[in-house]
N, C-alpha and C positions, 0 to 999 in steps of 0.2 A: 660569427654565429655566435651569442651570447648563451651562456643558457638560461631560461626563464628562471623567475625568483617567484611571479606567480604565478598564477592561471587563468586571473581576471582579467576579462579583457581581451586574452585567447582566443583565439580559433579554437573548433576540436582540429581539425588539419595541424593549425601550429603547433599543437600540442601533442599530437602525436609524433610532431618529427622533434621536436624538444626530445620526448621521451625514447625517441628512434638512434637519439645523437647521445644518452645518457643512458643506455641500457644497465640492469642491475639485477645477478642474478640471483636463483632461488636465497629467500630469509637475508637479503640484502639491498632488499628494494625501499631504500630509508629516504632518498632522495623522493622518490613517486609516492611512497606514503604522507610524508609530510607534506609535498606539495597539495596534491587529491584531496588527506583533508582540510589543507587551510580554503581553500574553496566549498568542498560543501559545509564549512561552517559556517561558512560569510554568507551560505542558500539557505543557512537554515536546520540542516538537518543535525541531527545529535549523531557526535561523531565517539567510535570507539575506535580505540588504538592499541598496542600491543599487549600485553597477557590479555588482555578482554576483546582480545579476538579468536583468540583459537584455548582447546586445550591444551597447557603448553607440555604437559606429558606424553602426548599423542604426536609433538614433532618429531618428523622421521628427515634424517641426511641433513640436519644442521651444520653448516660449517665450523671451521674452529674457533676460537673466539677473539684471536686474534688476526684470522682474516674478515669476522665481522665486526670490530671494532674497527679496522680500516676502511670496512664499507662506508660506515657512518661519518666516520671523519672527512672520508670524502664528499659526502651527500651534503654538510656542513662546507664546506671546501665550495661545494659548485652554488650554496645559493637558496638547497632547505630551510625550511624558516625553521629557525631554534627553537622554538615554542612546541614544534610537535614533536622534534628531531626527540626529546627531553622526555615526551611525557608520551613515547612507542616505548621507550628504554633498547633496550636490545632483538624484539621483536617488531618484524614486519607486518602488513597488512591491517588496511581498515573496512571498519562495519559504520553504516550510515542509516540512518533511521530517519522517517518523516512520518507524523500521523495524521491524514483531509479528515479523516470521519472514524466512522463508526464500522464501516465494510471490515475486505477480506485484508487479511496482510502480505502483500507479493514482494516477494523478493527478486531480485538478478543477481547472477553470478556474473564475475568477471575478473579472469586469470592476469594479474600486470607484472610478472617475472619474465628475464629474460634467459639465454638458451650463456652458457659457456663455448661457446666457440670463433674466430675469426670471422669479420666482415672483410668481403671484397671491398677492395678499394680503387678498382679501374672506373674509367670513365662508361661500360656498358651497365654498371651497376649503380640504379638512378641516385640510391641515396648518395654515395660518392660523388656523383656530376653536380649535384645541385645542394652539394657543405652540407648533408645531415644524414652520415655515417657516425659509425658509435665511432667517439672520442675516448671509450673504455677498451685496451688491446684485449683480448681472448670472450669480449665478454658483446653479444648483438642481440640485438631480435626478433628472431630467424623464424616467429609461427606466431604472429603477429599481436601481442597483447601489448604491444605500446597503442594498438588499435581497439585493444578490448576496453584499455581503461578510461581512452577516451569516450568510447561508447557508455561508459561506467557512465564520467560525468555528465553526460552529451543527455544520457537521460533526466542525472537529477536535476540540470537545468531547465529541463522541459518542465517540473513538477516545483519549478520552485516560485509558482506564487500559485499551487496544489491543483485540483483538476478532475481527479475525483475521491469516491466517498473509500476511505480502508487507508492503510500502513502499508510505506513502500521500504522497505532496506534492503540496501544494494552494499553487494558482496567483491570488495578490493580481493579477492585471497594469492597471497605470495607465494610461493613454490609449488607453482604445477607441473614445472618439468621437472618427472621423476618423482614427482607421483606424493611430492612431501607436505602437498600446505591441506590436500581438499579435508585429511580426515580430523585434523585437529582443528580444523574451520568449524567444522562439520559438530563435535562434541564441542564447540563451544557454549552451546544451550539458545542462539542466535536463531536458530532454523526451527524451532520447538512449536515457535507460534504459527510459521510458514503458511499461507494455506495454498497457495502458490509458486514454484519456484521456477525461472527461466533462466537458464545458461546459453552461452552465443559464443560462437569463434567465426573468425571470419578466415576469407582463403580456400582451403581443403581442395586446391585445383578448382573451382567450379567460377565462371566468368561473375563478371559487375553485371548486377541487374536479376540474378540467380539467389531467392534467398530456398533454404532447408528446414522447410519447419519441425523433422523432426531426424536429427543423427540415433540414432536406435543401436543397442547390445554391442556397447564397445568390450571389447577384451578385459576381461581382469588379469592384473598384472603384478607381479612382484618384484622388485630390485634387490638380491642380497648381496655384503660386501662381504668378502671371504679372509683373514690373514691367516698362514700359513708361516710355523713358526721353527723353525731347525738349529743346526747347531752348524756353527762355518767351521772349516778347515780350510789344510793347501792342499785345492786340488790334485797338485803332483806327488809331494810328500806323503801325504796323511789323509787319503782321499777317504780310507774307512773312517775316518773318526767323524768326520763330519753327519748330519740329518738333514739332508736336502729339502729342504721347504719346494724350488723350484721342481722341484722331479714331481713333488708331491699336483703341485699348480697342475702340472702338465697331465698327467694323471687322469685329475679329476675332470680336466678339459675331454680329456677326448669322451670320456664316460657323463657325462652333462650330457654331451651331444648325444649319446647311445641310448637316454631316457624310452625306454618305447612310447607312443603315443597312445592316447586315450581311447576309444573305439563310443566313446561319450560324444563325444565333442572336438575341435578343435583345440589343440594347442601346440605352443612353444616355448624356443627355448634359446639362450645364445648367452657369450661369456663376450662383450663389449668392450674389458677393458683388465689388463694385469700387466703389473708392475712390479720389478724384480731390480733393485737397484746394489747393482752384485757386481765382481772385478771380475772376468773372465780363469781369473789363477783361483777363485775360492768354490766352494762349495756353500750354497748357496743357504744365508740364517733368513730372511726372509722373501714370500713372495705377497703378493695382494691381486685382488681381481673382485666385479661384478660380475654376476650371473642374473637377465635377467628370465625370466616365468615368465607365462600368459594363457591361460584357458578359456575358455567361449563362457564359462559358466564359473561362480567361486568358487564350488569344488572340484571344480579341474582345473582350478590356478592354485588351488592346494594342495592336490594331487602332485601338481609339475613341481612345488616346492617343499613340499615332505623328500618327494625320490632325490630332488638337486644337495638337499641336508644331508641323506642318507650317504651319495655318493660323496661328497663330501671327506664327508666321517670314515668313507672306506678308504678314499686314499692318503687322507693323513696318519690311519691305521696302519696301512701296506707300506709307510713311506718314515716311519716313525716321527713324527713330526706332532707338534700340537697344533690347532688350529682355535680360532673366533670368528663367530657370526654376526652380523647385525641387517638387520633391514634400512635400505637405504630408501623404500618408497613402494608404496603399497598402495592399487586400483582398486573397483568390483566394478561390478558391470551392472544393466536399468533398463528399466522398458520404457520409455512415454507413455505418457497416457494422450487417449485420444482425445479428450473433452479437449486437453491444451492444445495437442497438437494443431487439432479444427480451428480453434481460434487464433494462432499463428497464423494459418493460413488465410485464413479473413483479415487480417489485419498485412499481412502482404500485398492480399489482394487489393487493396486500397490505396498503396504506395505508391506515391511514384517511383520513377529509377525501376520499378523492379520489372520484371521480362515474365519470368519464368517462377514457381512457388515446384520446390519439389520432396522425397525424403528416399534417406539410405539411409541403410548401415553403415554403423562407426566401424573404419581397418583397424587404428589402431583401440588405445587405452587412453580414458581422460580420469581424474583424480577429482570431477565435481559431481562421478557419481556416486560418493561419497554424501553430498549436500541432498542430492535428487535421491535416495534412500531414506534418508533422513527425512526429508519431509512424507516422502510419500509411506515409512512406516507411520508417519504420524496420523492418518489421513488425508495426505493433502494431491496435488498434483503437480506435474510441472513434465518439461521437455526441454531437449538439448538442442537448437538451433540454427545454423549454419547463414553466413550472408559472403555469398562471393563475392571475392577480389582480383581477380585473375592477374593473380600471382604467376612473374612472369618465370620461377623458377619454384620449385617443391621446399615446403616446410622443412625447417632446421639446418638449409644450403648459406652458403654464405651469401648468395644473389640473391634471393628473399627479401620478397616486396609487394604492396598489395596499391592494389588503386585505392587513392581514398575516400572517395566518389562511397565506401563502402561504410565510411563511419555514419554518415547523415542517414544514409538505406537502415543501416540497425539501430538507429537512435528512433528512428519515423514507424521501426517492425514495431521494435521492440513497446516505443511510450502508447501505441496502437491497444496494444497484444495488450497489457498493464491495464488500460478506461475499461476494455472489452472485459477484462476476466473479474475487475471489481461490479461490472455489472449483470454478470451470468449469474 
């Protein structure tokens, strides 16, 4: 299966499979962005790329420069249009706009990044059995963002010949995984005139034929990278001469899990990654770890983040080591607007293939929260909707997949909702 060098004339399912086969993790989505941009311009949209899509100073969790450069070169080798790679520079993501009339500005946010994990390669996994599993070791579309990109492009195609009185803005966002890309795109200025915003996710353990008109109240979230720096020494001959970074990290881990949960609402903490590249007979000089906190509200998340920083500081002091921290990613929470939820419910009810329309609370975190809050703070309205995809295994697992019928359902529901919002 050769990589596509253009999306023109390919079906949305074919595009989704091509993206699934060529996944790109956050801030590395060069091929995805370039191919999307090329078709969007063909369809008559004004396209923004690179630093024109984000506030560059707000980006979080950006990979090292050599990894970004390697991802760019890989995209070029796999057929990404050179013109668009050159235009985007080192920053991925696409925003496309088109004005059809004087009515409201309506936005759609879809995310386009993959996860850093290995995909299953046995015949029990449909993408492997049918030849569209990832060809990039350690990267996989394990959360449906390949289908999201296809839905966003499908909506662009649906309005290629016009169709409503207003302006359509399409936000193809990088680096949702880890909560790294939403805040910089929200602060780009492109959201500031949006009257109504829709954000979409497929799967989420709902069967095909189900539409969730409102995924509400996600947990606020922050991911903190920590580096403890000590001093090495021979563990047998001079253990007293070292300053043990790994000991500081283990002390921090125990106390992080001991942070008191808050009485005002749900709070969470997890240490998901620890690394000490060190010999067994050397006092450990450096240890890194990534800590994740969550809170039911912004304030509860800030409480957990503040206490986590205090714990890290205390562990460093206790073991006489230095430390540095940086935010890897962050999200906030939101409440959907009933007026937009009702419009999505009406659109879903009128769409072939939709059997049930429901509402749910969001169990995890989502950085579309920043785009939604940006619109709402400026007087606009929004909802985060879901399209069931009968995923056979959970999100972020090696066997994740979706029923591709969800792509056309998503396009039809969103396009109808856009028309209804323009008339409301």
